[in-house]
PQR file with spaces between the fields and no chain letter, atoms N, CA, C, O and H, PARSE charges and radii, in Angstrom:
ATOM       1  N    MET     1     105.458   87.260   86.241 -0.4000 1.5000
ATOM       2  CA   MET     1     106.086   87.452   87.522 -0.0000 2.0000
ATOM       3  C    MET     1     106.457   88.919   87.640  0.5500 1.7000
ATOM       4  O    MET     1     106.328   89.424   88.755 -0.5500 1.4000
ATOM       5  N    LEU     2     106.824   89.541   86.816 -0.4000 1.5000
ATOM       6  CA   LEU     2     107.372   91.009   86.939 -0.0000 2.0000
ATOM       7  C    LEU     2     106.140   91.880   87.309  0.5500 1.7000
ATOM       8  O    LEU     2     106.240   92.831   88.084 -0.5500 1.4000
ATOM       9  H    LEU     2     106.929   89.131   85.910  0.4000 1.0000
ATOM      10  N    GLU     3     105.046   91.535   86.758 -0.4000 1.5000
ATOM      11  CA   GLU     3     103.957   92.346   87.001 -0.0000 2.0000
ATOM      12  C    GLU     3     103.542   92.126   88.469  0.5500 1.7000
ATOM      13  O    GLU     3     103.275   93.083   89.195 -0.5500 1.4000
ATOM      14  H    GLU     3     104.965   90.762   86.129  0.4000 1.0000
ATOM      15  N    GLN     4     103.499   91.016   88.838 -0.4000 1.5000
ATOM      16  CA   GLN     4     103.255   90.920   90.427 -0.0000 2.0000
ATOM      17  C    GLN     4     104.280   91.481   91.350  0.5500 1.7000
ATOM      18  O    GLN     4     103.982   91.900   92.468 -0.5500 1.4000
ATOM      19  H    GLN     4     103.716   90.238   88.248  0.4000 1.0000
ATOM      20  N    ILE     5     105.475   91.485   90.877 -0.4000 1.5000
ATOM      21  CA   ILE     5     106.515   92.150   91.759 -0.0000 2.0000
ATOM      22  C    ILE     5     106.277   93.607   91.801  0.5500 1.7000
ATOM      23  O    ILE     5     106.375   94.198   92.877 -0.5500 1.4000
ATOM      24  H    ILE     5     105.717   91.144   89.969  0.4000 1.0000
ATOM      25  N    LYS     6     105.962   94.248   90.679 -0.4000 1.5000
ATOM      26  CA   LYS     6     105.856   95.589   90.458 -0.0000 2.0000
ATOM      27  C    LYS     6     104.540   96.139   91.229  0.5500 1.7000
ATOM      28  O    LYS     6     104.484   97.277   91.696 -0.5500 1.4000
ATOM      29  H    LYS     6     105.882   93.768   89.806  0.4000 1.0000
ATOM      30  N    GLY     7     103.585   95.281   91.300 -0.4000 1.5000
ATOM      31  CA   GLY     7     102.286   95.558   91.970 -0.0000 2.0000
ATOM      32  C    GLY     7     102.526   95.422   93.486  0.5500 1.7000
ATOM      33  O    GLY     7     101.922   96.174   94.250 -0.5500 1.4000
ATOM      34  H    GLY     7     103.631   94.356   90.921  0.4000 1.0000
ATOM      35  N    PHE     8     103.384   94.495   93.953 -0.4000 1.5000
ATOM      36  CA   PHE     8     103.750   94.458   95.401 -0.0000 2.0000
ATOM      37  C    PHE     8     104.490   95.612   95.888  0.5500 1.7000
ATOM      38  O    PHE     8     104.266   96.146   96.974 -0.5500 1.4000
ATOM      39  H    PHE     8     103.875   93.883   93.332  0.4000 1.0000
ATOM      40  N    THR     9     105.459   96.015   94.981 -0.4000 1.5000
ATOM      41  CA   THR     9     106.210   97.143   95.571 -0.0000 2.0000
ATOM      42  C    THR     9     105.428   98.476   95.505  0.5500 1.7000
ATOM      43  O    THR     9     105.720   99.437   96.217 -0.5500 1.4000
ATOM      44  H    THR     9     105.641   95.580   94.099  0.4000 1.0000
ATOM      45  N    ALA    10     104.470   98.475   94.657 -0.4000 1.5000
ATOM      46  CA   ALA    10     103.534   99.731   94.539 -0.0000 2.0000
ATOM      47  C    ALA    10     102.688   99.802   95.629  0.5500 1.7000
ATOM      48  O    ALA    10     102.339  100.903   96.054 -0.5500 1.4000
ATOM      49  H    ALA    10     104.233   97.695   94.079  0.4000 1.0000
ATOM      50  N    GLU    11     102.268   98.655   96.196 -0.4000 1.5000
ATOM      51  CA   GLU    11     101.319   98.621   97.394 -0.0000 2.0000
ATOM      52  C    GLU    11     102.156   98.868   98.695  0.5500 1.7000
ATOM      53  O    GLU    11     101.649   99.325   99.719 -0.5500 1.4000
ATOM      54  H    GLU    11     102.552   97.761   95.851  0.4000 1.0000
ATOM      55  N    LYS    12     103.389   98.554   98.583 -0.4000 1.5000
ATOM      56  CA   LYS    12     104.302   98.644   99.749 -0.0000 2.0000
ATOM      57  C    LYS    12     104.430  100.077  100.233  0.5500 1.7000
ATOM      58  O    LYS    12     104.438  100.293  101.445 -0.5500 1.4000
ATOM      59  H    LYS    12     103.801   98.183   97.751  0.4000 1.0000
ATOM      60  N    ARG    13     104.528  101.055   99.368 -0.4000 1.5000
ATOM      61  CA   ARG    13     104.740  102.350   99.526 -0.0000 2.0000
ATOM      62  C    ARG    13     103.734  102.938  100.576  0.5500 1.7000
ATOM      63  O    ARG    13     104.121  103.316  101.682 -0.5500 1.4000
ATOM      64  H    ARG    13     104.522  100.879   98.384  0.4000 1.0000
ATOM      65  N    PRO    14     102.447  102.995  100.184 -0.5600 1.5000
ATOM      66  CA   PRO    14     101.388  103.513  101.262  0.2800 2.0000
ATOM      67  C    PRO    14     101.462  102.702  102.793  0.5500 1.7000
ATOM      68  O    PRO    14     101.172  103.182  103.889 -0.5500 1.4000
ATOM      69  N    ALA    15     101.855  101.582  102.541 -0.4000 1.5000
ATOM      70  CA   ALA    15     101.850  100.763  103.952 -0.0000 2.0000
ATOM      71  C    ALA    15     103.079  101.299  104.813  0.5500 1.7000
ATOM      72  O    ALA    15     103.020  101.299  106.042 -0.5500 1.4000
ATOM      73  H    ALA    15     102.090  101.192  101.651  0.4000 1.0000
ATOM      74  N    SER    16     104.073  101.704  104.194 -0.4000 1.5000
ATOM      75  CA   SER    16     105.142  102.423  104.962 -0.0000 2.0000
ATOM      76  C    SER    16     104.759  103.703  105.642  0.5500 1.7000
ATOM      77  O    SER    16     105.196  104.038  106.743 -0.5500 1.4000
ATOM      78  H    SER    16     104.121  101.704  103.195  0.4000 1.0000
ATOM      79  N    LYS    17     103.870  104.433  104.879 -0.4000 1.5000
ATOM      80  CA   LYS    17     103.407  105.674  105.538 -0.0000 2.0000
ATOM      81  C    LYS    17     102.545  105.530  106.752  0.5500 1.7000
ATOM      82  O    LYS    17     102.499  106.394  107.628 -0.5500 1.4000
ATOM      83  H    LYS    17     103.515  104.161  103.985  0.4000 1.0000
ATOM      84  N    ILE    18     101.751  104.232  106.785 -0.4000 1.5000
ATOM      85  CA   ILE    18     101.106  103.900  107.748 -0.0000 2.0000
ATOM      86  C    ILE    18     101.881  103.538  109.085  0.5500 1.7000
ATOM      87  O    ILE    18     101.549  103.927  110.205 -0.5500 1.4000
ATOM      88  H    ILE    18     101.788  103.530  106.073  0.4000 1.0000
ATOM      89  N    THR    19     103.017  102.692  108.772 -0.4000 1.5000
ATOM      90  CA   THR    19     103.940  102.303  109.731 -0.0000 2.0000
ATOM      91  C    THR    19     104.462  103.421  110.395  0.5500 1.7000
ATOM      92  O    THR    19     104.607  103.412  111.618 -0.5500 1.4000
ATOM      93  H    THR    19     103.286  102.376  107.862  0.4000 1.0000
ATOM      94  N    LEU    20     104.759  104.394  109.690 -0.4000 1.5000
ATOM      95  CA   LEU    20     105.439  105.595  110.368 -0.0000 2.0000
ATOM      96  C    LEU    20     104.448  106.380  111.383  0.5500 1.7000
ATOM      97  O    LEU    20     104.821  106.934  112.417 -0.5500 1.4000
ATOM      98  H    LEU    20     104.641  104.401  108.697  0.4000 1.0000
ATOM      99  N    GLU    21     103.165  106.328  110.917 -0.4000 1.5000
ATOM     100  CA   GLU    21     102.258  106.942  111.850 -0.0000 2.0000
ATOM     101  C    GLU    21     101.982  106.074  113.076  0.5500 1.7000
ATOM     102  O    GLU    21     101.752  106.632  114.149 -0.5500 1.4000
ATOM     103  H    GLU    21     102.862  105.878  110.077  0.4000 1.0000
ATOM     104  N    ILE    22     101.990  104.823  112.987 -0.4000 1.5000
ATOM     105  CA   ILE    22     102.030  104.086  114.100 -0.0000 2.0000
ATOM     106  C    ILE    22     103.276  104.217  115.170  0.5500 1.7000
ATOM     107  O    ILE    22     103.159  104.151  116.394 -0.5500 1.4000
ATOM     108  H    ILE    22     102.177  104.371  112.115  0.4000 1.0000
ATOM     109  N    LYS    23     104.373  104.397  114.503 -0.4000 1.5000
ATOM     110  CA   LYS    23     105.608  104.685  115.294 -0.0000 2.0000
ATOM     111  C    LYS    23     105.519  105.998  115.972  0.5500 1.7000
ATOM     112  O    LYS    23     106.202  106.146  116.985 -0.5500 1.4000
ATOM     113  H    LYS    23     104.468  104.451  113.509  0.4000 1.0000
ATOM     114  N    GLU    24     104.757  106.995  115.547 -0.4000 1.5000
ATOM     115  CA   GLU    24     104.739  108.175  116.133 -0.0000 2.0000
ATOM     116  C    GLU    24     103.747  108.068  117.327  0.5500 1.7000
ATOM     117  O    GLU    24     103.905  108.805  118.300 -0.5500 1.4000
ATOM     118  H    GLU    24     104.202  106.875  114.724  0.4000 1.0000
ATOM     119  N    ILE    25     102.816  107.248  117.282 -0.4000 1.5000
ATOM     120  CA   ILE    25     101.783  107.033  118.391 -0.0000 2.0000
ATOM     121  C    ILE    25     102.247  106.109  119.418  0.5500 1.7000
ATOM     122  O    ILE    25     101.924  106.306  120.590 -0.5500 1.4000
ATOM     123  H    ILE    25     102.687  106.649  116.492  0.4000 1.0000
ATOM     124  N    VAL    26     102.983  105.108  119.079 -0.4000 1.5000
ATOM     125  CA   VAL    26     103.425  104.157  120.134 -0.0000 2.0000
ATOM     126  C    VAL    26     104.367  104.760  121.296  0.5500 1.7000
ATOM     127  O    VAL    26     104.202  104.379  122.455 -0.5500 1.4000
ATOM     128  H    VAL    26     103.245  104.948  118.127  0.4000 1.0000
ATOM     129  N    PRO    27     105.221  105.575  121.013 -0.5600 1.5000
ATOM     130  CA   PRO    27     106.017  106.162  122.023  0.2800 2.0000
ATOM     131  C    PRO    27     105.176  106.778  123.120  0.5500 1.7000
ATOM     132  O    PRO    27     105.454  106.624  124.309 -0.5500 1.4000
ATOM     133  N    ASN    28     104.024  107.559  122.640 -0.4000 1.5000
ATOM     134  CA   ASN    28     103.283  108.048  123.825 -0.0000 2.0000
ATOM     135  C    ASN    28     102.417  107.098  124.727  0.5500 1.7000
ATOM     136  O    ASN    28     101.890  107.455  125.780 -0.5500 1.4000
ATOM     137  H    ASN    28     103.798  107.684  121.674  0.4000 1.0000
ATOM     138  N    ASN    29     102.344  105.923  124.214 -0.4000 1.5000
ATOM     139  CA   ASN    29     101.637  104.804  125.087 -0.0000 2.0000
ATOM     140  C    ASN    29     102.644  103.887  125.626  0.5500 1.7000
ATOM     141  O    ASN    29     102.350  103.067  126.496 -0.5500 1.4000
ATOM     142  H    ASN    29     102.773  105.633  123.358  0.4000 1.0000
ATOM     143  N    SER    30     103.940  104.008  125.090 -0.4000 1.5000
ATOM     144  CA   SER    30     104.722  102.837  125.711 -0.0000 2.0000
ATOM     145  C    SER    30     105.014  102.717  127.053  0.5500 1.7000
ATOM     146  O    SER    30     105.171  101.606  127.558 -0.5500 1.4000
ATOM     147  H    SER    30     104.179  104.674  124.383  0.4000 1.0000
ATOM     148  N    HIS    31     105.117  103.879  127.770 -0.4000 1.5000
ATOM     149  CA   HIS    31     105.242  103.956  129.285 -0.0000 2.0000
ATOM     150  C    HIS    31     103.990  103.176  129.985  0.5500 1.7000
ATOM     151  O    HIS    31     104.112  102.375  130.912 -0.5500 1.4000
ATOM     152  H    HIS    31     104.989  104.782  127.359  0.4000 1.0000
ATOM     153  N    LYS    32     102.948  103.505  129.459 -0.4000 1.5000
ATOM     154  CA   LYS    32     101.661  103.001  130.068 -0.0000 2.0000
ATOM     155  C    LYS    32     101.444  101.414  129.936  0.5500 1.7000
ATOM     156  O    LYS    32     100.942  100.719  130.820 -0.5500 1.4000
ATOM     157  H    LYS    32     102.849  104.156  128.707  0.4000 1.0000
ATOM     158  N    THR    33     101.872  100.981  128.776 -0.4000 1.5000
ATOM     159  CA   THR    33     101.938   99.645  128.489 -0.0000 2.0000
ATOM     160  C    THR    33     102.883   98.781  129.184  0.5500 1.7000
ATOM     161  O    THR    33     102.593   97.671  129.632 -0.5500 1.4000
ATOM     162  H    THR    33     102.280  101.545  128.058  0.4000 1.0000
ATOM     163  N    THR    34     104.126   99.387  129.261 -0.4000 1.5000
ATOM     164  CA   THR    34     105.197   98.726  130.129 -0.0000 2.0000
ATOM     165  C    THR    34     104.892   98.775  131.382  0.5500 1.7000
ATOM     166  O    THR    34     105.302   97.793  132.002 -0.5500 1.4000
ATOM     167  H    THR    34     104.362  100.289  128.898  0.4000 1.0000
ATOM     168  N    GLU    35     104.282   99.603  132.048 -0.4000 1.5000
ATOM     169  CA   GLU    35     103.818   99.678  133.351 -0.0000 2.0000
ATOM     170  C    GLU    35     102.810   98.513  133.732  0.5500 1.7000
ATOM     171  O    GLU    35     102.926   97.775  134.711 -0.5500 1.4000
ATOM     172  H    GLU    35     103.949  100.401  131.545  0.4000 1.0000
ATOM     173  N    SER    36     101.768   98.482  132.756 -0.4000 1.5000
ATOM     174  CA   SER    36     100.703   97.412  133.009 -0.0000 2.0000
ATOM     175  C    SER    36     101.325   96.051  132.765  0.5500 1.7000
ATOM     176  O    SER    36     100.758   95.118  133.332 -0.5500 1.4000
ATOM     177  H    SER    36     101.674   99.081  131.961  0.4000 1.0000
ATOM     178  N    CYS    37     102.390   95.765  132.023 -0.4000 1.5000
ATOM     179  CA   CYS    37     102.843   94.532  131.747 -0.0000 2.0000
ATOM     180  C    CYS    37     103.854   94.127  133.029  0.5500 1.7000
ATOM     181  O    CYS    37     103.946   92.967  133.429 -0.5500 1.4000
ATOM     182  H    CYS    37     102.851   96.523  131.562  0.4000 1.0000
ATOM     183  N    LEU    38     104.492   95.087  133.531 -0.4000 1.5000
ATOM     184  CA   LEU    38     105.374   94.757  134.768 -0.0000 2.0000
ATOM     185  C    LEU    38     104.435   94.519  136.009  0.5500 1.7000
ATOM     186  O    LEU    38     104.919   94.025  137.027 -0.5500 1.4000
ATOM     187  H    LEU    38     104.418   96.030  133.207  0.4000 1.0000
ATOM     188  N    ASN    39     103.151   94.847  135.949 -0.4000 1.5000
ATOM     189  CA   ASN    39     102.358   94.760  137.072 -0.0000 2.0000
ATOM     190  C    ASN    39     101.379   93.624  137.027  0.5500 1.7000
ATOM     191  O    ASN    39     100.451   93.451  137.817 -0.5500 1.4000
ATOM     192  H    ASN    39     102.757   95.249  135.122  0.4000 1.0000
ATOM     193  N    THR    40     101.745   92.775  135.871 -0.4000 1.5000
ATOM     194  CA   THR    40     100.693   91.525  135.858 -0.0000 2.0000
ATOM     195  C    THR    40     101.526   90.379  135.880  0.5500 1.7000
ATOM     196  O    THR    40     102.674   90.437  135.438 -0.5500 1.4000
ATOM     197  H    THR    40     102.500   92.915  135.230  0.4000 1.0000
ATOM     198  N    ASP    41     101.034   89.316  136.369 -0.4000 1.5000
ATOM     199  CA   ASP    41     101.708   87.947  136.462 -0.0000 2.0000
ATOM     200  C    ASP    41     101.393   87.201  135.257  0.5500 1.7000
ATOM     201  O    ASP    41     100.755   87.725  134.344 -0.5500 1.4000
ATOM     202  H    ASP    41     100.102   89.269  136.728  0.4000 1.0000
ATOM     203  N    ALA    42     101.814   85.985  135.209 -0.4000 1.5000
ATOM     204  CA   ALA    42     101.918   85.168  133.846 -0.0000 2.0000
ATOM     205  C    ALA    42     100.275   84.973  133.459  0.5500 1.7000
ATOM     206  O    ALA    42      99.944   84.896  132.275 -0.5500 1.4000
ATOM     207  H    ALA    42     102.332   85.559  135.951  0.4000 1.0000
ATOM     208  N    ASP    43      99.393   84.910  134.421 -0.4000 1.5000
ATOM     209  CA   ASP    43      98.039   84.620  133.997 -0.0000 2.0000
ATOM     210  C    ASP    43      97.391   85.854  133.685  0.5500 1.7000
ATOM     211  O    ASP    43      96.233   85.755  133.279 -0.5500 1.4000
ATOM     212  H    ASP    43      99.662   84.973  135.382  0.4000 1.0000
ATOM     213  N    GLY    44      97.920   87.069  133.794 -0.4000 1.5000
ATOM     214  CA   GLY    44      97.306   88.386  133.255 -0.0000 2.0000
ATOM     215  C    GLY    44      96.700   89.126  134.603  0.5500 1.7000
ATOM     216  O    GLY    44      96.170   90.236  134.546 -0.5500 1.4000
ATOM     217  H    GLY    44      98.861   87.149  134.124  0.4000 1.0000
ATOM     218  N    GLY    45      96.824   88.485  135.635 -0.4000 1.5000
ATOM     219  CA   GLY    45      96.238   89.091  137.011 -0.0000 2.0000
ATOM     220  C    GLY    45      96.946   90.203  137.354  0.5500 1.7000
ATOM     221  O    GLY    45      98.150   90.188  137.096 -0.5500 1.4000
ATOM     222  H    GLY    45      97.254   87.583  135.682  0.4000 1.0000
ATOM     223  N    ASP    46      96.445   91.230  137.912 -0.4000 1.5000
ATOM     224  CA   ASP    46      97.162   92.370  138.472 -0.0000 2.0000
ATOM     225  C    ASP    46      97.752   91.977  139.786  0.5500 1.7000
ATOM     226  O    ASP    46      97.113   91.497  140.723 -0.5500 1.4000
ATOM     227  H    ASP    46      95.467   91.242  138.121  0.4000 1.0000
ATOM     228  N    LEU    47      99.206   92.260  139.764 -0.4000 1.5000
ATOM     229  CA   LEU    47      99.967   91.952  140.935 -0.0000 2.0000
ATOM     230  C    LEU    47      99.684   92.977  142.037  0.5500 1.7000
ATOM     231  O    LEU    47      99.845   92.564  143.186 -0.5500 1.4000
ATOM     232  H    LEU    47      99.726   92.650  139.004  0.4000 1.0000
ATOM     233  N    ARG    48      99.358   94.024  141.905 -0.4000 1.5000
ATOM     234  CA   ARG    48      99.155   95.084  142.721 -0.0000 2.0000
ATOM     235  C    ARG    48      97.982   94.756  143.528  0.5500 1.7000
ATOM     236  O    ARG    48      98.027   95.015  144.731 -0.5500 1.4000
ATOM     237  H    ARG    48      99.228   94.359  140.972  0.4000 1.0000
ATOM     238  N    SER    49      96.862   94.181  142.990 -0.4000 1.5000
ATOM     239  CA   SER    49      95.754   93.770  143.763 -0.0000 2.0000
ATOM     240  C    SER    49      95.777   92.574  144.575  0.5500 1.7000
ATOM     241  O    SER    49      95.037   92.360  145.536 -0.5500 1.4000
ATOM     242  H    SER    49      96.825   93.970  142.013  0.4000 1.0000
ATOM     243  N    GLU    50      96.810   91.694  144.058 -0.4000 1.5000
ATOM     244  CA   GLU    50      97.104   90.380  144.826 -0.0000 2.0000
ATOM     245  C    GLU    50      97.779   90.768  146.084  0.5500 1.7000
ATOM     246  O    GLU    50      97.419   90.288  147.159 -0.5500 1.4000
ATOM     247  H    GLU    50      97.410   91.868  143.277  0.4000 1.0000
ATOM     248  N    GLU    51      98.846   91.709  145.977 -0.4000 1.5000
ATOM     249  CA   GLU    51      99.708   92.140  147.210 -0.0000 2.0000
ATOM     250  C    GLU    51      98.928   92.631  148.203  0.5500 1.7000
ATOM     251  O    GLU    51      99.192   92.292  149.357 -0.5500 1.4000
ATOM     252  H    GLU    51      99.139   92.099  145.104  0.4000 1.0000
ATOM     253  N    SER    52      97.922   93.439  147.965 -0.4000 1.5000
ATOM     254  CA   SER    52      97.206   94.334  148.937 -0.0000 2.0000
ATOM     255  C    SER    52      95.872   93.619  149.176  0.5500 1.7000
ATOM     256  O    SER    52      95.039   94.105  149.941 -0.5500 1.4000
ATOM     257  H    SER    52      97.707   93.714  147.028  0.4000 1.0000
């Protein structure tokens, strides 16, 4: 059991570096994704095209 736990924690460190890189990329695209979500209905259709 101890070997499995040590192996898991050792693999967890590089994963945290990848998570930090993703967090740096996400804020740049968050405005675009939020805008697209606000302009879509429950079925995923674009509300802007339906209104006009």
